[in-house]
N, C-alpha and C positions, 0 to 999 in steps of 0.2 A: 514699529506699527505703522499699517498700511494708512495711505492717505484717504480722505474721505471721497467718495464716489457720488454718494446722495445725500443731501442734509434736508432733512425733512423736519420743518420748524412750525409746530403748533397747529397742524392743519385739522381741518374737520371735512368731511366730504359725505353728501347723501347723494341717492337717486331719488328722482321724482317721477312718479307716473301717475299720470291723468286718466280717469275712469268717469264713466257716466254711473251715477247714482240710481236712475230709475230708469224705467222700460222707453220711457219718450225721449230718453237721451238729448234732454235739456238742461239738467244739473250735472255739472262736472265737479269730481271730487279728487284733490291732488293727494297721493300716498307717498309720505317721505318714508325711505329704508336709508337709516343712519348705519354709515361703515365705520368710519373714524371721527373722533371726536376728540379734537384737540392734542393729537399723538405728534410727540418728536421723536427724532433716530437719524442715527448717521449711519451709512452702509459704506463699507470699506471698497476699495478698488480690489482688482481680483475677480474669482470666480463665486458668487453666492448663489446658494438655493434659497427659495421660499417654500417654506414646507408648513404644515398644519391641516387642520378641517377642511374638509369644502365648506364656501359660504363664509369664510372668515376674511376676507380681503384682498388675498394675495393678486389675483388677477388686478384688481383695483388699484393696488399700491403700484403695480408694473406699470400700468395704464398711466398714473397721475406721476410716477418717477420719470415717464419719457416724455410728458408734457402733451400726451393725446388728450388725456382729460386735466381738467384745472380744478382744486381745491375750493370749496365755496367760501374758505379763510385761511390763513396763513401761508407759507410759502414754502416752495421746494426749488432748491438748487442741485441741477444735474452737471455734474464736472465743472463747477462754479458758475453754469448758467443758469437764471432764473427762469424755470419752466413756462411761467407767461410769454416769456420773451421770443419761446421756441414752438408755440401753440400751432403757428402756421407750417404746414408740412413740409414745404421747402427749406425752411430754415432747419427744422427739426432732423431732415434725411442726411445732413452733414455729419451729425452727430451720432445718432444711435438707429441702429436697425431693429426693428419690433417683428418677431413672429408670436402672430396672433395664434390661440387655442383653436383646432379645427379650421384653419386657414385653408381656403380653396380657391382656384380660378384658373378659367379655361384659357387657352393660348391656341396662336394658329402656328406659330413656330414650334420647332422640337426644341426639346429639353437640352441639347448638346448646343444649339445655336444660342437659346437663352442664357446658359452658363457663360458662355464666350463674353455675349452681351454686357452682363453684370461686371463680369471682371474687368472687361476693358473699359467700362464706363463707370466704374466705382472709385473709391478711394487708396488703392494700394498704390504706393507708389513705383515698386517694381514689379511688371506685369510678365516678367520673364524668369520668376522663381520656381516655378514648378507647381505652385499653390492650385491650379484649377486640376492639374491632373492628379495631385495629392488628394483633393476631395472627392473626385469622380470615383478614386479608389477607395478612401474611407467610408465614402456614403454609399458604396457598391451600385455606382449608378450607370456602369458599363452595359446592360442591357436595355435600357431606357433612353438612351440619348437620341434615337431616331424617332420618338414618339412624343406628342403634346401631351402637356399635363394633365388633362382630361381623360387619358387613356391608361394611365397608369394606377396601381392599387392606393390605399391611403398610406400604407408604409412606404412606399415609394415616393409618394408626393411628400410625405414629411421629410424625408433624408434629401430631396431635391431643394426645398424650401430653407433646410438647414444649410446646403451650399450656399445657395443664395445670399444667404444674410452673412456669411463669411467671406464670400467673394466680394462683398460690396465694398468691405474695408472700413467702416466707421470704427472709431474708439470705443464704442459701446454696444453689446449687442443684448437685446433682451427678447427672451423665448418664454412663452406661456404653454406648458405642457408639449414640448416639440417632437417628441419620438413615441406618443403611448401607442401608436399602432405598428411600432417597427417589432421585431424578434427581438427576445432578449439579449443575444449577443450584440446585435446591431447597435442597441442602447448603449452597451457598455464602449462598444469601438467608438461610437459617436462622441460619447462624452469623454472618454481617456483622450481622445482628439481636441476637443474643446480645451482641457486643460492645458495641453501642450500649445495650441494656437494662443490662448490666453497668455503664455509667456514668451513666445516667441514673438509675437507682433506686439505686447504690450497693450491688449485690448482687456477690458473688464466685461464681465458676462454675469448678467442676472437671469435666473430660471426659475421656473416652478415645474414640479413632476410629483405625481402622485407615485412614487417609487424610493422609499426610504434609503435603499441600498444605493441608489445612484448620488443621493444627496451625502450620503455619509462618504463615499468614494471620491466622488468628483467635486468636492467644492471646498474653497478657504475658509468660507464664513457661511453662516445661516441666518436667516431671518425667521423666528419662529412664530407663529400667529397662533392665539387664543381666541376664544370666544368671548371670555370674560374679562379680558386685560389686554391692553397695546401691545403690540408686536415687541418682541425682543431680537436684537442683533448679538450676535458673538461668533467666536471662532469654532468651525466645526467639532473640532477635537474637545472643546470644552461643553458645548451645547447637547451634542448628541450622545445623549444619556438616556438608559430606560425611563429614569425619574422625570426627567424633564419633556420628554416625548409624551409619557403616560398623563402628565398634566395639562398638556397642549389636545392630546387629543380625546381626553377623556376615556380612555380605554386601556384595558391592561396591554402591554408590550407585545406580549405573543399574540395578540388579537390584529394587530394595525397591518402586517403584512395583507391578511387576507381582506381587510377592510379597504385598502388602496384597491387592492384587485378588482373588488366589484366597483368600485368608481372607475378605472381605468376602463372597464367594460362599458361602463355606462355613455365615457365620453364616445365610443365609437358608433354607437347605433344612432 
């Protein structure tokens, strides 16, 4: 049995939003959106995919697990570290790299320079093992190396950011919808590599992807999210069945690919 990467102990979490109750903007009403209420689960090491309907807490659980968000109550331990102790970004960046959904930023330097900088200043011990060239090839970045990030397409930008996250060399990588704008063959190329990278460098990877085919082929474990009950963790080969997916998605198995395609389109807008 794999070791525990993330130990979630009886956590609750809500988002709170303040809004004015009247046109005079003098009375403030706070609205609570509860996401988790006393859930406990353990996510193993290896490559794990978070799947489930939109709005069931996948992104939130990843942000909590990385220490970027903190639970309202309960505890989360990431690789043995209390996430309350790594809420500070400087402490957290030694442990986990996080690729946000729709992550974008502008740079003065070209992509080739940035890739080298991330690699040389990251945590890989051997800087001469060919990883940089390997990722340029896997992510098909040869044609964008001389450009800044703001001058490439969405799919190209996502492939660059995936390369950044692996070149940095943290023992844990989390990715929220990292390749939705890429071509299908590029998605499979990258996720196939993620599995090999995880095994070679002993790195655990937690990701979400609204593409069930990727999760089935390129994960050791699943975290399956439901609207009406807490998430369930299990081996992909055991959880990835039409019955469990239909229960989680509340839709016939034959319709799930169509539904997820609509959601990926909405991400790109």
